[in-house]
C-alpha positions in Angstrom: 98.7 135.5 111.8 100.1 132.4 113.5 97.5 129.6 113.4 99.5 126.4 114.0 99.1 126.8 117.8 95.5 127.9 117.7 93.0 126.0 119.7 92.4 124.7 123.2 95.3 124.7 125.6 95.7 124.1 129.3 94.8 126.9 131.7 97.8 129.1 132.1 99.3 128.3 128.7 99.7 132.0 127.9 101.3 132.7 131.3 103.6 129.8 130.8 104.6 131.1 127.3 105.3 134.5 128.8 107.3 132.9 131.6 109.3 130.9 128.9 110.0 134.1 127.0 111.4 135.7 130.1 113.8 132.9 131.1 116.9 134.9 130.1 115.9 137.6 132.5 115.5 135.8 135.9 114.1 138.9 137.7 111.4 139.3 135.0 110.7 135.5 135.1 110.2 135.8 138.9 107.8 138.7 138.4 105.8 136.7 135.8 105.5 133.8 138.2 104.2 136.2 140.9 101.8 137.9 138.6 100.2 134.7 137.4 99.5 132.4 140.4 97.9 129.9 137.9 101.5 128.7 137.3 101.5 127.3 140.9 98.4 125.2 140.2 98.1 121.7 138.7 96.7 123.2 135.5 99.6 125.6 135.5 102.0 122.7 135.8 100.4 121.1 132.7 100.7 124.4 130.8 104.3 124.8 131.8 105.2 121.3 130.8 103.4 121.7 127.5 105.2 125.0 126.6 108.6 123.7 127.8 108.2 120.5 125.7 107.2 122.6 122.6 110.1 124.9 123.0 112.5 122.0 123.5 111.3 120.6 120.2 112.2 123.8 118.5 115.7 123.6 120.1 116.0 120.1 118.6 115.3 121.7 115.2 117.9 124.3 115.7 115.7 127.2 116.8 115.6 129.0 120.1 119.1 127.8 120.9 119.7 130.8 123.2 117.1 129.3 125.5 118.4 125.8 125.5 120.1 125.8 128.9 117.2 127.6 130.6 114.7 125.3 129.0 116.6 122.2 130.2 116.8 123.6 133.7 113.1 124.4 133.6 112.3 120.9 132.5 114.2 119.4 135.4 112.4 121.7 137.8 109.1 120.7 136.3 110.0 117.0 136.8 110.6 117.6 140.5 107.2 119.2 140.9 
């Protein structure tokens, strides 16, 4: 079991995590965004920012490098929102 991320998180955290996991497949990412309207809410923005920041930290440690460009693009899009 993975407990280091266990606890309270912003509403939409799981949806944002699923969205992040689909970034390499833009059609799937769009479907995730459609399926989880919470991602268009203020709480969803907080969840997306949290997940994006966490994943960018993993990139800085050398993990999830395949997602680096998509995560940086996502972070820029989040800043504009």
